[in-house]
N, C-alpha and C positions, 0 to 999 in steps of 0.2 A: 313272475306269478307266485303267488304263496296261497297254500290252502290250510286254514286253521280250524280245529275243532273248537266250537264255542262251548263255554262254560253254562250250558243251559241243560234243564232235565231232559233226558231221552223221552222220545215218543214211542207209542205203539205204531202208529201210522201217521208221521209228521208230514203236513201237506198245506196247500193253499196260502203261502205266504203273501202278505199285501204291505207294501211300505206305505205309510201316510205321510206325507210331505209336510202338511200342516203341522202335525203333532211330533214330527221326527221319531216316529214310533214304528216298529214291525210287529204285524198281527199274523198269526199263523194258527193252525188248528191240530188236533189229533183226533182223526176219524173215529177210532174205536173207543177211546177214552171220552169222547163226547165233550171235548173242551175247546175253547177259544182261548189264546194266548196273547197278551200285549208285552213286548219287549222293549224297553228303552235302552238301545246301546249305549248312551251317554252316561247314565246312571247305574246301568246293569238291572233295573227295576224289572220285576217280571210279575205280571198280575194275570189270572185266570178266571174263566167263567165256565160253569157247567151248563150244558144243554140237554134236553130230555131225551134225545135220540142220536143215532149216529149223524154226523155232520159231513157233508160233502165240500163245502167251500163257505166263505164269508167275504162280505164287503162293508166298507164304511158306508154310512148313510149322510146325506146332506142334512137330514132332520136330527142328527144325532143318533148315538148307537150303531147297529150294524144290522144288516140282512144276513141271515144264515140259511144255507140250504140243506134242510134235514131230510129224513128219508121220503116223507109224503109231500113236501111243499117247502115254499120259502117262508120264513118267519122273521120278525123283527126280534133283536136282542137288545134290552136296555142296559147299558153298561152300569147305570147307578144303581139298579135294583136288581139286575140278573133275570128280570122277567122276559120270558119268551112268548111271542104272541103271533098267531097265524097271520100272513099277509096274503098269500095266494097258493092253494092247494092244487094238486094234480086232480083233474076232473075229467073222467073218472078215476079215482085212485086205482092203483095196481099193485097188489102185494109182491109181485115179482120185480118191481122197479124202484130204484132209489135215486134221489139227486146225488149229483157229482159235482166235479170241478166248475168253477165260475168265475168270471170277471166282469168288470163294468165298462161299457164303451164310452166314448169321449162326448156322448150326449145323455149320460147318466142312466143307460138300461143295463140291467142285470143280465148277462148271457150265461147259460149254464147248460151242462150235459146231463143226461141221466143214463143210468146203467141197469143191466140185468143184476139182480141181486146176487147170483151164484157165478156172474160173469162167464155165462155158458151159451146165451142165445142173444140174437141182436133185437132185443125189445126195447133198447134205449133210444133217446133222441137227443135233439138240441132245442132249446127253449130261450125265450126272452122274455124277462118281466119289465113291463113299461107302464110306470104309472099304477102300478097294482093290477095290471092285466097281463096274463100268461098267454103267449102265443108259441106254437110250435114252428121250428125252423127246419127240422130235418128229423129222419126216423132212419131205423135199420141199423143202429149201433149196438155194440155190445158194452163197452166201457169206455165212457166219454171222459176225456181229460184235456187239459192244458189250452182252453180257449184263450186267444189273444188276438191283437190287432195291429196292422201295419200302421205306421206313423201317419200315412194319408188317409187312414179310416176305409180303405177300399178292399182290403182283404182281411177276412176272419180265418184265424187257423183254429182247428180242433182235431183232436187225435181220437181214433178208435183204439185203444191199447191193446185188445185182444187181437185185432187185424194187423198190429204192428205198423199201423199206418197214421201219419198226420195228414189232415185234408186241409185244402184251402178252398175258401168260398168267396165268391164276389159278394161284398158286403156294402148295403145301401145304408149310410150312416143316417139319412135324412128319415126313412122309414124303419129303421132297425130289422131290414129283412136280408136274408142269405140265400144265394142262388149258385148253380154251377159248381156243385162240388167236384173236385178233382183231386187225386193223389199229388201231395207235395212231398212227402218223404217216406220211404220205407225204412223202419229202423232194424230189420232183421240182421243185419251184418254186424250190428253193434249190441243189440239186446232186444229182447221181445217185447218191452212195455215201453213206449213213448208216453211219458207222465206229464207232471206239470210243466209249464213253458211261460216264457216271456219274451217280449220283443225289445231290442235296444233301439237308441236314437237313429242309428243308421239302417234300421229296418231288418236286421238281421234276428233270427229267431233262436233262442237258447233254450234246450230241453233237456231234462233229466231222463236218462234211459234206466228206468228200474230193472234190476236183474242183469243189467249189463255194466254197471259200476262207472258210467261215464257221464259228463254233461257235455253236450254237442252245441256248436254254434254253426247255424245254417244261414246260408245267404238267402235273399228273396227268391232265388231260383231253385232252392232245395239243395245245394251243394254244401257238403261238409267243410267249413272253414277252420274249425277247431275241434279237438277231441281232448277232453280234460279227464284224466283217470281219478276217481274219487277213492277215499279211504274205504268205503262201503260199497258192496255190489247193489245197494238197494237205495240210491238217491231217488227223491220222490218229486221234487219240484225244483224251482229256482226263481228268484226275484231279486232285482238290482234294489239296493237300499243305501242309506248313508247321506250326509249332507250334499254330496256331488252325484248321488245316484251311480256310483262307481264301483260299489262292492256287491258281490253276488251270494245271496244266502241260499243255502241248499240244505233242506231237512231231509230225513231219510226214515225207513221203515225197519222196526225189529220183527224178524220172521217167526217169533215165538208163537204168535197166535196161529200160524200155519202149522205147528208142530215141529219147526225147524230149530236147529242151535245157531243163536246169533253170533256174530263176531263182536269183538268189543266196540266197533264204531257203528254197528247197526242201531238205528233209532236216535243217533245223535245228530247234531245241526253243525254245519260248516259255513265258513266265509271264505270266498276266493277274492283274494286283493291282487292288484297289480294287472288287470286284464287290459287296461287302456282303452275302455269303452264306457259308455254311460247308458242308463236306462231311461226309461220316460215315466212321468208321474201317473200313479193310477187314479182314475177319477172315482168319485163317490156316487152311489145310487142316489138318483135324484127324488126318490118317494120318501 
C-alpha cells in the first residue's frame, strides 16, 4: 500500500468526490470556496466551476451537467455555460439548515443529508430528490455526511458526524424509502467526525475520520477491517477511481477558517494505491 499526495491545488474544505466511469474523470468540491472541480488523471487537466453559495455535494446528471446541493436546495449546473438553476428547494426554507453530503442510488435518485449551519443542534435530516420532487427520509440529525449504499441496494448508510455515529437504514430501492435506523458504527475511538464514505464491491464501507487522521474500512457488520493513517488529521471523504476502480482518492480540510494553524498536508488531496479492492461505479442522477 502506498499513499501519495496529488499535485492538485489545496482546498479549504475538500469534499464530495465522484468518479465518473464514462468520462474517466474525478469530480470533487470545495465547500467554502464554492467550487466544483473536474480532474482528468490521465492528462492531469483540471477544470473548475464557481457556484453562488456554499456547496454540500454534487452528482453527474444523465441529462448532462450536474446537480449541486447548495445551502437552500438542489440546483443544476451547466458545465458548458456555468449557469446554476434551481431544481428543488427546501420548502419551507430554514436559515439554520443547509444541504450537505449526497450520493445517487442505482435508480438515479439523489439522496442527501442536511445539517444545522452551526453544527450545534439536531435540525438536519435526510432527503431524496426523485424526478424533481423532494421527500424527507429522516430527521433529528446535526451534521449529515457520507451517504452510500450496499451493493445489493438494501442498506443505506448515513452519518451524523456530530454524534460520532454512522447509521444504517433498510433501503427500498423500488420506492426510494428508508426505515429502521440503527447504529452501524461509532467512531469515537478513532476520531470525532465520521465524514465522507463509499462502499466497495465486497460491501465494505470506507470512511474518512476527520480530526482522527485515518481512513477506516468497515465490514457490513460494522467491524474495523483496516485502519489507514493519513498524512493529515483532517481527511474529509474517499472515493474509488481509476480505470479499474482500485485507487482511493482522499481529499482533506485546511483548518485555517477555524482560526487554526494548518499542517503542510492539510487541504491537500491524496491517493491510496495497492489496497487490493475495487469500488463500484457511481450512478448519475436521472433527472
